[in-house]
N, C-alpha and C positions, 0 to 999 in steps of 0.2 A: 519419754517417747522411746518406744522399744525398737530394736533393730528391725523387726518386721515392719513396723510403721515407716521407718526411714527407707526401707526397701520399697515399699508401696509408693511412698511419695517420690522416690527417685525414678521408679519405673513409669509412674504416671507423668512426670516431667519429661522424661525421655521419649515416651510416646507422643505427647503434645508437641514436642519440639520437632520430632520426626515428621509428624503429620503436617506441621506448619511448613517446613522445609519442602516436603513432597508437594504440597499444594502450590506453593510459589513456583517450583520448578515446572509442574504441569502447566500452570498458567503462562509461564514463559515460553515453553515449548509450543503451546497452542498459538500464542501471539506470533511466534517465529514462523510457524507454518502458515498462518494467515498472511503475514507480510510477504512471504515467498509467493503465495498465490496472487497478491496484489501486484507484485512486481512482474510476475509472468503475464498477467492480465494487461499491464501497461505496455509490455513488449509486443503482445499480439495486437493491442489496439494500435500501436504505431505502425506495425507491419500492415495491418489492414488498411489503414489510412493512406500508407504509402502506395499500396496496390490501387486503392480508389483514386488517388490523385493521378497515378499513371494511366489508368483507364480513361479519367476524364480528359487528361491531356490529349490521348490518342483520338477521342471523339471530337475534341475541339479542332485538332489538326485536320481531321477528315471533313468536318463542317466548313472550316475556312477554305479548304481546298475545293470543295463543292461550290462555295460562294465565288471564289475566283474563277473557277471553270464556267459557272453559268454566266457570269459577267462577260467572259471572253466569248462564250457560245452566243450570246445575245448581240455581241458586237458593240456593247455599251462602253467598253473600256473599263478600267479598274477604278472603282469608288474607293479612293484611299482612305477618306474619312470613315466610311462604314467599315472597312477592314481594320483600321486603327481602333475603332470602338470594339469590334469583336475580339481583337487580340487583347485589348486592355481589360475588357470584362472577363475574358477567360483567365487571364493571370490573376486578377482579383479573386475569382472563385477558387483557383488553385491555391492561392495563399490562404484563403479562408479554410480550406480543407486541411492544409498543413498546420495552421495555427490551432484549429480545433483538435487535432490529433495530439500536438505538443501539449495543449492544455490538459486534455484527458490524461496523457502519460504522466504529466507532472503531478496532477491531482492524486492519481493512483500511487505514484512513488511517495508523495507526501503522506498519504494514509498509511502506506506500508512503514515509513519511518516512524510515525506516531505509534502504530501498533507495536513495533519493535521496542520503543521506549516504554510503553505500557508493560510489556512483557518483562523488561528488565526491572521495572518498578515493582511488579508483582513478585519477582524473585527476591528482591531486596525486602519486601514487606514480609515474605515467608521467613526469611532469616531473622528479621527483627521480631516477628512473632515467636519464633523458636527461642530466642534469646529471653524474651519476656516470660515465656513459659518456665524457663529454667530459673530465672530471677524470681518469679512469683512463688515457685516451689521452695526455693531457698529462703525466701522471706517467711513463708508459711512455717517452715521447719523451725526457723529461728524464733518466730513468735510463740510457737508452742513450747519451745525449749525454755524460753525465759519466764513462762508462767509459773 
């Protein structure tokens, strides 16, 4: 095998290895960017749900206040059982809003973590593919040399 053939083989191995490393790095960067977007979406979702819950609580306080006022205006006295049911129902609805928000946030953060791990795996695969290219070229050179 001539020096030119060895140079071509080495250049080919270097290009393959470089392409594999570059590809793995690009996949990792894309996964990291996607994970960041997912984490930001989780934060936005939680903030939106917090605002929704606060608005819901304000509406409930207003409705309960109207309920108490209308009872007093009618001279009927306060119906404690009805008031208790209204407050209990409102708290359950508020808890459902918060639970849904936390569940969405956790799901988005879990997806972001998975995507980050996939990106790291792609980068590792790029390095392994690069090493494989170099080893295959060395093996090819050795097999040609021993003929």
